[in-house]
N, C-alpha and C positions, 0 to 999 in steps of 0.2 A: 274350754278347749278351742284352739284356733283351727278352723277348717283347713284341710291339707293343701288346698289350692292357694290359700293366702300365705303359706310359708315360702312361696316363690317370689323373689324381689320384683321381677318385671310385671308379674300379674298384679301384685299389690299396687305398684305405681300406676298401672293402667286403670285399675278399679277406682283409685282416688281421683285421677284426672277425669275419668269418664263420668264420675258422679257429678262434677260441675257441668260437664257438657250435656249430660242428660237433663239436668235441671233447666239448662238453657233451652233444650228442645221442648220440654213441657211448657215452659213459660211462653215460648214462641207459639206453640200450638193453641194454647188458651187465648193468647193475645190476638192472634189472627182470627180465631173463631169468634171472639167477642167483637172485633172490629167489623167482621162480616155481618154480624147480627145488628150492631149499632148503626152501620151505614145503610142497611136495606130493610131491616125488620122482616126478613124473609128466611123461613126455614129451608127453602130450596137452595138459597145462595149459601147458607152455612154448609149444607150437604155438598154443594158443588165445590166449595173451597177444600173440604176434606177429600173429595174425589180427585181434585186437581193435584193435591200434594201426594196422592198415592198412584195416580194414573201412570207416571213414568215407570214405576216399579212393575205395574201390571203389564206394560208393553215390552220393556227392555230387560226386566229382571233376570229371566233365564239365561240370556246372552251375556249379561254382565257377570254372571257367576263364572263363565269361562275365563273372563278377564281376571277375576279374583284368583283363579287357580294358576294363572300364567304370569302374575306380576309380583313385584315386591310389595306385600300387603302393608307394611309399615309406611313406606313412602306414599302409597296410594291413600292410606287413611289420613296422613298429613294433608294431602291435596284436597280431599273432600271436606275435611273440617275447616281448612282455610277458606274454601269456597262458601261454606255455610256462614262463616264469620263475615265475609264480605257482603253476602245477601242480607244478613241481619243489619249491618251498617246502612245498606241502601234503604231498607224498609224504615229504619229509624230516621234517616235523613228525609225521606218522603213525608213522613208524619210531621216532623217539626217544621218543614217548609210548606205545609198545606198543599202538597201535591198528591196526597193519598186519596184515592177514590176506589170504587168497587173494581174497575178494570185493572188498576195498578196493583191492588191487593191480589187479584187473580193471577197476574203475572208473577208476583212474588211467590205465590203458592206453587205455581208450575216450576219456577226456578228451584225452590227448595225441594220439590219432588224429584227433579232431575238429578240433583246432587245426592240426595238421600238414596235414590235407586241404586247408584253405584256404591254408596257406602255400606248398604245392607250386606251384600255378599262379602265385602272386604272385612267387616267386623266379625262376621260369622266364621270366616276363614282364619282371622288373626288371633282372636281371643283364645281358642284352644291351643294355639302354638306358644302361649306364654306359660304353659305348664307342661310337665311330662305327659305322655300319652295316657298313662294309667290314672292320671288325676283329672282327665277331661270331664268325667261324670260328676265330679265335685265342683268343677269350675263353672259349669253352666248355671246351676242354681245361684251361685254367688253373683254372677252377672245379672241374674233375674232380680235378686234382692236389691242390687244397686239400681236397676231400672225402676223397680216398683217403689223404692224409697224416694227416688226422684219424682216418680209419678204421684206420690203423696205430697211431697214438699213443693214441687214446682207449681202445680195448680194453686196451692194455698198461697204461695208467694205471689203468683201472677194476680190472683183475685184480690189479695190484700193491696198490692201496689196499684192496681187499676182503680179500686174503690177509694183509696185514701190519697194517692198522689197522681193519679191519671195514667193513661195508656203509655205516655212517653217514658215514664220511669220503668215500666215493665220492659219496653223495647231496649232501653239502655242496659238493664241488668241482663237481658237475654244475650246481647252481643258480647258483654264482658265474660259471660259464663263459658265461652268457647276457648278462652286463653289458657286456662290450666290444662285442658285436654291436649291442646297443641304442644304445650311444654312436655307433657308426659310422653306423647308419641315420639318426640325427638330423642328421648333417652332410653326407651325400651328396646330390646332386641329379641324378636321371636326366634324360637328354636328352628333348626332345619326341618324341611318337610319329610313326612313319611310317605311311602308309596312310590309309584312310578312318575317320572317327569311328564308333565302335561304338555309342554311345548313341543314334544316330538310329534304330536298329532296336529292336523290342520284345525282351524277354528271350528268349522262346521262339524268335522268328525269328533272333535272333543265335546261339542255341544250334544251331538247325538249319543255319545257314550254316556253322558250324564243322564239323559232321558232314559236310555236303556237300563242303566243301573237302578234308577228309581222304579221303573215299571216292573223289574224282575223281583223286587223285594216287597212282599205283601205288607210287611210292617211299615216300611217307608211310604208306600203308596197310600195305604189306609190312613196313616198319620197325617199326611198332607191333606187328604180329602176331609177328614174329621175337623182339622183346623180350619179349613176353608168354609165348611158348612156352618160351624158355630160362629165364625167371624162375620158372616153375612148379617145376622141379627144381633147377636150378643155383643160383638165388637162394633158393629155399625151404629147401634144406638148410643154408644159412648162417644161417637163423633158428632152427634147432634145434641149434646147435653145443653147448649144454650137454649134450645127450643123447650126443653123440660124445665130448666132452672128459671128462665124468665118468661117463656111463653105459657107454661102450664102453672107455675107457682109464683111468678112475679118476684123472684128473689134477686134479679140483677146479676152483676159481675161477681159479687161475693158468693151468691148461691151457686154460680157456675164453678167457682173455685172449690166450694164445699163438696159438690157432687163429684168432681173429678178427683179430689183428694180422698173422698170415701172409696172410690174405685181403687185408687192407689194403695190405701191402707189395707183393704181386703186382699189385694194382690201381694202386698208385702208379707202379710201373715202367711199366705199360702206359699210364698217363696221360701220363707224361713223353714217351714215344714219340709219342703222338698230338699233344702240344703242339709237338713238333719238326717234325711233318708234318701241319699242319692240313688238315681236309677242305675241298676247294674245291667250288664250285657244280657244276662239270662232272664231279665224281667219281661221282655217282649213289649207289647203295647200296654202302657200302664193302665191298670183298672181304674185308678183314681182319675185319670184323664178322661176316660169314657164316662164316668159318673159326673165329672165336672161339665162335660159337654151337654149331657141331659139336663143337669141342674141349671146351667146358664140359660137354656131356652125357657124353662119354667119361670126363671127370674125376670126374663123380658116381659112375659105376660103379667107377672105380679107388678112390675114397674108401671105397665100400661094402666093398671087399675088402682094404683096407689093413691088414696085420698088425702094423705097427710105428708108433710115434708119429711118428717123423721122416717117414715116408711120408705119414701123414695131414696133417702140416703142409705137405708139398710139394704134395699134391693140393689143399689148401685155398688155398695161394698161387696155384696154377694157376687155380683157380676165380675168384679175385679178378682175375687178369690177363685171363682170357678174358671174364669178365662186363663188364669195363671196355671192352674192345674192342667188345663188342656195344652196351652202353649209351651210352657217350660217342660212339663213332663214328656210331651211328644218330642220336643226339640232335643231333650237329653237322650231319649231312646234312639233317635236318629243319629245324633252326633257320635255316640260311642260305637256305632256300626260302620263309621266311615274312615278311610285313610285320608291323610291331609290333601293328597292330590285330587281327591273327588269332593272334598268338603264344600268348596265354593259353589260348584255346579248344583249339587243336590240341595244344599241349604238355600241357594237362591230360588230354587223351585218352591221350597217350603215357604220362604219369605214372600215370594210373588203371589202365591195363592192366598196366603193369610192377609196380606195388605190389599191385594186386588179385591178379595171378597169383602173386606171391611169397607173399601172405597165404594164398591157397588151397593153394599148395604146402606151406607150413609146417604148415597145419592137417591136410592129408592125410598128409604124411610123419610128423607126430607121432602121429596116430591109427594109421597103418600100422605104425609102429615098436612101438607098444604091442600091436597086434593080432597081428602075425605076424613081428616082428623088423625091426631097422633095415636089414640088408643087403637082404632081398627088397623092402622098401619103396623104397629108393633105386634099385635096378636097374629095377624096374617103372616108376617115374616117368621115369627117363632114356629107356627104350625107347619109352614112349608119346610123350614129347616129341620124340624123334628122328623118329618117324613123322609127327607133325604138322608138324615143320619141313620135311621133304621135300615134303609136299603144298603148303605155302605157297610155297616157293621155286620149285616147278614152275609154280604159278599165276602167280607174278611174272614168270617167264621168258616164259610165254605172253602175258601182258599187254603186256610190252615189245615182243614180236614183232608183236602186233596194232597197237600204237601206231605202230611204225615203218612197218608196211605202210600204215596209214591216212595217215601223213604223206607217204609216197611217192606214193600215189594222188592226194592233194591237190596235190602239186607237179606231177605229170604233167598234171592237169586245168588247173592254172593256166598251165602252159607252152602247152598247146593253145589256151587262150583267148587267149593273147598271141601266137599265131602261131608259136611255137617248135616245132621238130621234137622228137619223143619221144626219150629217150636210147637 
């Protein structure tokens, strides 16, 4: 049976083109991470590179969501992907001309981060507009399957290319992977927006409107906070996998590819499960996402103590699966609550906190691993995240009870005004 979202032509074309582009992104991330490790042998520098690629989203992400709600998202997506293609060519040229150094690699990381920061809210706003409104809940898991299939294949391709043909081959394949997505973006046509036109408001007023909408909905606010908390340690550790693959297990580039592919495989299995059981508007904050959040923190501690390579692979696959339950489940629950005119702003807040927390986690874990060892750094991060998660979920439960009580009082008042007896 074909998922309902894939029966729509433009969505199919986008998914196919995006598959190549996403593989390019993962090849790029693995290659930059490996170059950082091989140039410096520093866990801190690997963490810094991951942080630099995510820092622009942390700083500018919420404001860029306003732009996504006020612009032609298809044209904007073409612009961002073309810019990433140019940066990939520049990095490849620097490598083959022996101009690549740690500072040059850091500049490339920042450049990629700046363009990606703009692309995140654009893709969040565009993909749901390639299907009818009623099919959005089914479309988000398909995008996740695409992402996580690439997350599985991309690192495997990158690790194999680096180990057998050298870093240069991975850089060339990375640049070429953006071409099919650029072609797809040129032929798709998103549907018209639902909701009120955003450009009638001033920029700052539109930005404040997105913040207010997020704060007023307990599900959206809690979903963003849960994603951020689990990203600090569970996603942060996946940004310093070179330290585990080579520093802890001496497995080199191929080991890095295996670890990242294991995370992608676990995430893909989880995505398929979500696609078979899409989130419905009445589901609220998915219970599976909350279980996944708790499981991911347990798996970080298990990875810290893993004595064998196969166990490290298993823990990393589990982190991929649990992280997808958190990210995709919560993203789906938020997306189906939004009109198109609010989508870019709210989802940019979700993306900013997720990526920002991952960046801070990678930076802290890299520094902590250099300062007092990888195992203590991972355990401490997981325990702190678990404490914060408990506080957030307790506040969410209290907010839901308060809202239910308020609704009940309003119903009773309305019944009395209409002459009906109290229950």
